C-alpha positions as CSV (number, residue, x, y, z in Angstrom):
1,M,73.4,135.8,74.1
2,G,75.7,134.0,71.8
3,T,74.8,131.1,69.7
4,M,75.2,127.7,71.4
5,E,78.0,125.7,70.0
6,M,77.6,122.0,69.1
7,T,80.0,121.0,71.9
8,D,77.6,122.5,74.4
9,F,75.2,119.6,73.9
10,G,75.2,116.8,76.5
11,E,74.7,113.1,76.0
12,R,71.0,113.3,76.5
13,D,70.8,116.0,73.8
14,I,72.7,113.8,71.4
15,C,70.2,111.0,72.1
16,S,67.0,113.1,71.7
17,K,68.2,115.2,68.7
18,W,70.1,112.6,66.7
19,I,70.1,109.0,67.8
20,T,66.4,108.5,68.5
21,P,65.3,110.2,65.3
22,S,67.8,108.1,63.4
23,T,66.4,104.8,64.8
24,L,62.8,105.8,64.1
25,A,63.6,107.0,60.6
26,R,65.1,103.6,59.9
27,G,62.0,101.7,60.9
28,W,62.6,100.8,64.5
29,E,59.4,100.7,66.5
30,Q,59.4,103.0,69.5
31,G,58.5,100.2,71.8
32,S,61.6,98.2,70.7
33,V,64.0,101.0,71.7
34,R,64.6,101.4,75.4
35,E,66.5,104.5,76.7
36,E,68.4,104.6,80.0
37,A,67.9,100.8,80.4
38,R,68.8,99.4,83.8
39,L,71.3,96.6,83.7
40,S,72.4,96.1,87.3
41,D,72.0,97.7,90.7
42,G,74.9,99.0,92.6
43,R,77.0,96.7,94.8
44,V,75.9,96.4,98.4
45,I,78.6,97.3,100.9
46,V,78.4,95.7,104.3
47,R,80.2,97.1,107.3
48,G,79.3,95.4,110.6
49,K,75.5,95.5,110.9
50,V,75.1,98.4,108.4
51,A,74.6,97.7,104.7
52,R,74.3,100.3,101.9
53,R,74.1,100.1,98.2
54,I,76.3,102.2,95.9
55,L,73.9,104.5,94.0
56,N,76.4,106.7,92.1
57,P,76.5,105.3,88.5
58,K,79.9,106.9,88.0
59,S,81.4,104.8,90.8
60,L,83.4,101.6,90.0
61,H,80.7,99.3,91.5
62,G,77.7,101.6,91.0
63,P,74.6,100.8,89.0
64,R,74.9,100.2,85.3
65,R,72.7,101.8,82.7
66,A,72.7,101.6,78.9
67,D,71.9,104.7,76.8
68,Y,70.0,102.5,74.4
69,V,69.0,98.8,74.2
70,L,67.3,97.8,71.0
71,Y,65.1,94.7,71.1
72,V,63.7,92.4,68.4
73,Y,61.8,90.0,70.6
74,P,60.5,90.7,74.1
75,R,63.6,90.7,76.4
76,V,66.0,89.6,73.6
77,A,68.4,92.4,72.9
78,L,69.7,92.9,69.4
79,A,72.0,96.0,69.9
80,V,73.3,98.3,72.5
81,A,74.1,102.0,71.7
82,Q,76.2,104.4,73.7
83,A,76.0,108.2,73.2
84,E,78.9,110.6,73.5
85,R,79.4,114.3,73.2
86,D,80.9,115.5,69.9
87,I,84.0,116.7,71.7
88,F,85.0,113.1,71.7
89,P,85.9,110.9,68.7
90,L,83.1,108.8,67.2
91,G,84.3,105.6,68.7
92,H,84.9,107.0,72.2
93,G,81.9,105.2,73.7
94,L,82.5,101.9,71.9
95,R,84.3,100.2,74.8
96,Q,81.5,100.9,77.2
97,A,79.0,99.8,74.5
98,L,80.8,96.5,74.1
99,V,80.8,95.9,77.9
100,T,77.0,96.6,77.9
101,A,76.4,94.4,74.9
102,E,78.2,91.5,76.5
103,M,76.0,91.9,79.7
104,R,72.9,91.9,77.5
105,D,74.2,89.2,75.2
106,A,73.5,91.5,72.3
107,P,75.4,90.8,69.0
108,F,75.9,94.5,68.1
109,A,77.5,97.4,69.9
110,I,77.2,101.0,68.7
111,S,78.9,104.2,69.6
112,S,77.6,107.6,68.5
113,N,77.9,111.3,68.7
114,D,76.2,114.0,66.5
115,T,78.3,113.0,63.4
116,G,77.4,109.3,62.8
117,F,77.7,105.8,64.2
118,L,80.4,103.3,64.8
119,L,79.0,99.8,64.6
120,H,80.8,96.7,66.0
121,D,79.7,93.3,65.0
122,R,80.4,90.9,67.9
123,T,79.4,87.9,65.8
124,G,82.3,88.3,63.5
125,L,80.1,87.4,60.5
126,T,80.5,90.7,58.7
127,T,83.6,92.4,57.3
128,P,85.0,94.7,58.6
129,T,84.0,94.0,62.1
130,E,83.8,97.7,62.8
131,R,82.5,100.2,60.3
132,E,81.4,103.9,60.4
133,L,77.9,104.8,59.4
134,A,76.3,108.2,58.6
135,L,73.4,109.5,60.7
136,D,70.9,108.4,58.1
137,Q,72.5,104.9,57.8
138,F,71.5,103.5,61.2
139,P,71.1,99.7,60.7
140,T,67.6,98.5,60.4
141,C,66.1,95.8,62.5
142,D,65.8,93.4,59.6
143,E,69.5,93.8,58.7
144,L,70.7,93.1,62.2
145,L,68.2,90.3,62.8
146,A,69.4,88.4,59.7
147,I,72.9,88.3,61.1
148,D,71.7,87.5,64.6
149,K,69.8,84.4,63.3
150,Q,72.8,83.2,61.5
151,W,74.9,83.7,64.7
152,K,72.5,81.8,66.9
153,G,71.7,79.1,64.4
154,I,68.0,80.0,64.1
155,Q,66.9,78.4,60.8
156,T,63.2,77.8,61.0
157,S,60.1,79.8,62.0
158,A,59.4,77.2,64.8
159,Q,62.8,78.0,66.3
160,E,62.1,81.7,66.1
161,T,58.7,81.3,67.7
162,S,60.1,79.5,70.7
163,L,62.2,82.5,71.5
164,T,59.2,84.8,71.6
165,Q,57.2,82.8,74.1
166,P,56.6,84.6,77.4
167,Y,58.3,82.9,80.3
168,D,57.6,85.4,83.0
169,S,53.9,85.6,83.5
170,D,53.2,84.6,87.1
171,G,51.1,87.7,87.7
172,A,53.4,89.2,90.3
173,D,54.6,92.0,88.0
174,K,58.2,91.3,88.9
175,Q,61.1,91.5,86.4
176,P,63.9,89.1,86.3
177,H,67.4,90.4,86.7
178,N,69.5,91.1,83.6
179,Y,71.7,88.0,84.1
180,Q,68.6,85.8,84.6
181,E,67.1,87.0,81.3
182,V,70.3,86.2,79.5
183,A,70.6,82.8,81.0
184,I,67.0,81.9,80.2
185,N,67.2,83.3,76.6
186,R,70.3,81.2,76.0
187,T,68.6,78.1,77.4
188,L,65.5,78.6,75.2
189,N,67.8,79.2,72.2
190,E,69.6,75.9,72.7
191,I,66.2,74.1,73.3
192,A,64.9,75.5,70.0
193,K,67.9,74.1,68.2
194,G,67.2,70.6,69.6
195,Q,69.7,70.5,72.4
196,H,68.2,67.9,74.8
197,H,70.9,67.9,77.6
198,L,71.0,71.1,79.4
199,E,71.9,72.3,82.9
200,Q,70.4,75.5,84.2
201,C,73.1,77.0,86.5
202,C,72.3,80.7,86.5
203,L,69.0,81.1,88.2
204,S,68.9,82.8,91.6
205,R,67.8,81.0,94.7
206,S,67.4,84.2,96.8
207,P,64.1,84.4,98.8
208,R,62.9,87.4,96.7
209,M,63.5,85.6,93.4
210,G,62.7,82.1,94.5
211,P,59.3,81.9,92.7
212,R,60.9,83.3,89.6
213,S,63.4,80.5,89.5
214,S,60.7,77.8,89.7
215,K,58.7,79.6,87.1
216,A,61.6,79.8,84.7
217,S,62.4,76.2,85.2
218,S,58.9,75.1,84.5
219,S,58.9,77.2,81.3
220,A,62.1,75.6,80.2
221,K,60.7,72.1,80.8
222,I,57.6,73.0,78.7
223,H,59.8,74.1,75.8
224,R,61.9,71.0,76.1
225,R,58.8,68.8,75.9
226,R,57.8,70.7,72.8
227,A,61.2,70.0,71.3
228,G,60.7,66.3,71.8
229,A,63.0,65.8,74.8
230,N,62.1,63.2,77.4
231,Q,64.4,64.1,80.2
232,P,63.8,67.4,82.0
233,P,66.6,69.8,82.5
234,R,68.4,69.7,85.8
235,N,68.8,72.7,88.1
236,C,72.2,73.1,89.7
237,H,72.9,75.9,92.1
C-alpha cells in the first residue's frame, strides 16, 4: 500500500489534525470551541397538504453548519472558521466563513487548510483587513477580544458583565434559534452602552418559541432597569 498523500485528507481530517490542535495550543479552552455548529435548519417545502424539510446541507436551502464557532462569552461568537482540503487555495473557504460570521454576528472569519490560516477582520479596525497566518499563529482569544470590545464600544467591566448574564434559564432546556441569539445579544450590548430607547423586533411569536420570547423580553427589561432606564422596551412583531 502506497503512502497517503496530503491531498487525500478530507475537511474533517484537516480539522482534527491541524485546526483543533492550533486553537488549543494558542490557549483557547475546549469548551469555547464548537465544531459542526448548527446555524439553521433546512427550509420547509409545502406542497398541498404535505410538508417536508430540506435535510441535505449541500442544497441551496438546506441546513447550515459551521466547521468552527469560537466563543468568548456564552452564546456570543467571536470568530468563525471554515476548513478546506489542501487541494484548494488557503482562502477558498473564506467566502463561506464570511457568510457564517455574518449569521453569527462574529467579528472575525477564518479560512484554513493544512498550510495555515487566512483571517478576515470584519470590524475594519486592523490593517490589512485580511492577512495570512502560519499554523502556529492562530489568533488568541485575548487578541480577538480586544478588537471586539473596541468594535462594540465595550469600555467598562460592568458593560462586559452585562453581556455574560444568562437570559435563557427557564428550565425547559430549549435553545433559541441562531437569529434570536444574535438579536438578544445586540439588544443587551446596546443596553450595556446606555441606550434607553430600543425596539425588539426579531423575537419569534411561533407557538413553540412563545415562552422564549416572553423570557427574553423580561430579561431585556431587567437589564434596562439595571442601566437606569425608566421606560421598558417595546416589542414589535
